[in-house]
N, C-alpha and C positions, 0 to 999 in steps of 0.2 A: 471166591479163594476158600474163605472159610466154611459156609455149610454146603458147597456144592448144587446149588439152586442156582438155575437161569432165568429164574424171577426178577426181573431188575427194572425201576422206571428213572428216568429223569430226574438228577438232582439240580446242576446246573448245566445251562446248554454251553457252547462253547464258544470260545474268546479268541479267536486263531489270527495270526499275519497272513497276507499272502505275498509268496516271496517273488521276487522280481523275477522277470518270464529267463530262463536258465541260469537263475542264481538256486544256491544251495542252501536248505538252512543248515544257521551255524550258531554262536553261544549268542550273539546278540539277540535274537527271537526268544530266546529263553530269559530274559530280562525284563522288567520292568520298563512304563516309559515314563520319564522323568521324575525315577525314583517316586510315584505313587500308585502303593498297593490297587486300587481301583482302577487304574487303568492299565493292569498288566493281561497279558496273554494265560488262556487255561485251556485245556481241556475240554469237552463236556466230563461230565462228573455225572455217574449212576451210582444208586444207592440199590443195592440186594434187597427185596421186602419178605427176604427169611427171616436173615440175621440182621437187619441193619446195618451192613458194611459198604463203605463207598470206596469207590475206585472211579479214576478215570477210563474212560470206553469210546473212541477206540486212542492209539497214542501213536507216535510217532514211531519207526521202526529202533530197532536196539542200539545202531551203528549211528545213529543222528545222536542221540540221548548221549550216547557213549563220549561222543566226540565235543559235547556241550560240555561237559564236566572237565573236559581236559581245555579246550578251548578258551574258556572265561577265567577272567581273573577273579579266583579263592577267595570269598571274603562274607562270614557269618555274621559278621561283627554288626554289619547294616547300621555304621558308622556311632557306634555306641563306643561310649568309654570303657576300657577293657578294665578298668577298676569295675565296673559295672556288671559287665559281664562276669569278671570273675565270682563277683558275691552271686551272682544265680547260680554259677555250675557250683559255686561252692553248697549252696541247697540240696544240689543233686545229690553231691557227694554226701551230707549229714543223712539223707534218704536211703543213702545204701548202708552205709553205717551201723544203720537198727538192725539190719538184717547180715554183718558180716561173723566170722567164725573171727574167734580171738587169734588163730594164724593166718597171717597174712602174708602169705608167700609171694603172689602173683597177678598181678592186676594188667590184664589186655583192654584197650580200649581199641575199639575197631570203627574207623572212620572218626580216625580222632580230630580231622581239620589241622589248626593250628597249633593244638594242645592244651587248649581253654582248661577240660577238663582234666586233663591227667597233671598240669599243675595244682589244681584244689583237691585232687585224687590223694596226693603224695604225701597228705598230713593224713593220710590213713594209717599209714605206719606200713605200707609193703616193700619187703626185699627188695620187689623187681619189675617194675614199669614198662610194660611197653605199648606202643602204640602202632597202628596200620593204619596206613593212609593213603590214597590211590594217588591224587594231588603232588608235585614234583612241588611245588611252591608250597603249599601248605606243609608238605611233608620236611620242608628244605626248615621252616620255620618254626616246626616242633622240636626239631633237633636242638636247638637253642635251649630245649628246658633241661637241667641239671638231672641229672643221674637218670635220664628214660632214653631206652631204646628204640627207634623209630623204623620200621620196616614198611618202604615203598610197594603199594602195591596193592592187591583184593586179600583178602584175608581167605587163608587156608589151612585148615585143622591143623593138617600135616605137620605143619612150620611149632606144632607145639605137643609136649608130651598128656598122653588122655591122662583124665584126671590131676588135672593141675594146676587149673585157674581159680584162682579165690574170688575175683572180680571180672566177669567182663561186660564193659559197657558199650551201649548200642545212643548215642546222643543224637539224635535227631537223622538218624539212619536207616532207619527201617521204612520210613517213609519215604524215601528218596528211592526205594529198590523195586525192581520188577517181579522181583520171586523172593517177597517178604518169607516165605512159611520155608523159602529154604536157607537162607541163614539161621533162623532159629534152631533149624535141625541141624546145624551144619556145627554151630559152636558148641552144642548139649553135651559130645564127649570129649569135651577139654575141662569142662568144668568137674572139680573136685569134689568130695564129700563135704557138702556143706557150702561148697561154690554157688555163687549166684548172678543174673545176670540183672543189669539195672539198664530198662531203654525210656527215653522221652522220645515223644511225639505230639504233634501237633492234635486238638480235640474238635473234632468238626460239630460235635454238640453240646460244645460251651457257649455260654451266653453272648461272647462278643463274634464268635462265627454265625450264630442265629441273626443278631443284629444286623450284621452286616453283610448276611447273604451274599450276592456274587462280588463282593467287593472285598469280602474275607483273604486277608494277606496270601496266606496260604496256599490259596487257589493260585497255581504256580503250572508251566510247564515242567518244575522239577520234583513234584512232588506225584507219586505214582499209587499212595493209598493214604486213606481219609480215617482215622482212627476213633472211637469213644472208646470209653474205658468198658465196657461190656465185649467189645471186638477186641479190642487190645487184652485182654484176659482169656479172650476164646483164642485168639492165634496162639499163646504158647500152651494153652491147656489139650487143645490137638494136637502138640508135640513132644507133650509127655511130661510138661513142667507140673510144678507144684507151684500156682502164683501164692504170693505172700503177702502184695502189696497193690492196690493199683490208686495212686492218690495226684491230685491237682500240683502244679507247682507252682515257683512264686520266682517272678523277673523282677528285673529294677530298671526303671526307665524315668529319665528325666522329663519334666511335661512338655519340651518341644519335639520329643521324640514323641509321645504321643499323638500331638497334635497333628504330625507331620504325618503320619501313618491312619490318623481318622478316619473309618471311608467316608462317614456319613456326612464329613465337614466339607463343604461347597469351597473353594479355594478363595473367594472373595472375604470368607470368615478366619479360612484354615492361616492367609497369611497374617495377617494381623496377631492371629492368637501364638503364632511361631516365633514371633516378634516380643510379643511378651515375655515369652518363658524364657527366651535367650536375655533379659534386660537383668542388669545386678540386681541380686537379693532374691531372683525368683529362677535363677538359672540352676542355683546348685537344690534345687527340690529335687530330690529323686524318690518315687513311689513302689511301696513293693506290690504286685499286684498279680495275682492269678488270672490268668489273660489268655487260657485256653491250651497251654500243655499240660500233659499228664506223663507220669512216669509208671512203671511196672517194674517191681519185683518178682525174679522167679528162680526158683530151683529145681533142680533132678529132681524127678519124682521119687528118686530109691537113697534122695539125702535122707540122713536122720533127724 
């Protein structure tokens, strides 16, 4: 996708379910078993030997993938307190703010989900905020946010005036798409002079990914791309953007969440640690950690 090379090696072997005879694949096959990431299904993941980009190959057909999003109950919160999720998204907004121009007319959040980032980005002072979300349930929840507009469906550049967007955000969207370069190319004409794109993805080169190996949580059937800081930068540069920054982001997790999803813990140790972390005096502890997400900020190359 990024360099045109056909040289690739297997990074992770596939772990896929076998559908019962006569059954069709549906969203249940796209979810982890018992909520433990080390047990979830994932494609074979290959790595380009030329540029290092990682991606699943082969994948299910486009219809099956699309239906999985429509059928499942959409929840990107993983059971976390909404206040903690808000702090994480507030950090994303702080990254964007460093590069925003003074005039802030329009923010467009593509794949806005339930509106977590839209809520936090409102503090940046945009005159108009628009979320684009294909999921019906997520779009309905996002509509509860005051002073935002929600468009249910896929992003279409023609729905926005050319050179009108000050901030276009893609929060954990790029790694879910089969045509990543397509969306990066499509949003570019909507950016105004000094307008920026903020995208957040998982980092397959992170320490937690290297330690977790085949049990790394983002290895699942809904992720179509696995970026590193260098390949994320390359994606935008190939589409003619000027990359302003690529940096790791901070997540806010309670201890019990970390123990529940730590892939290297056996159940005999995991269970008592989770119970301990939920005890009074400990359950309120929250750790701000850089656990493998990266953000890129990019501007149109013709921006002053």
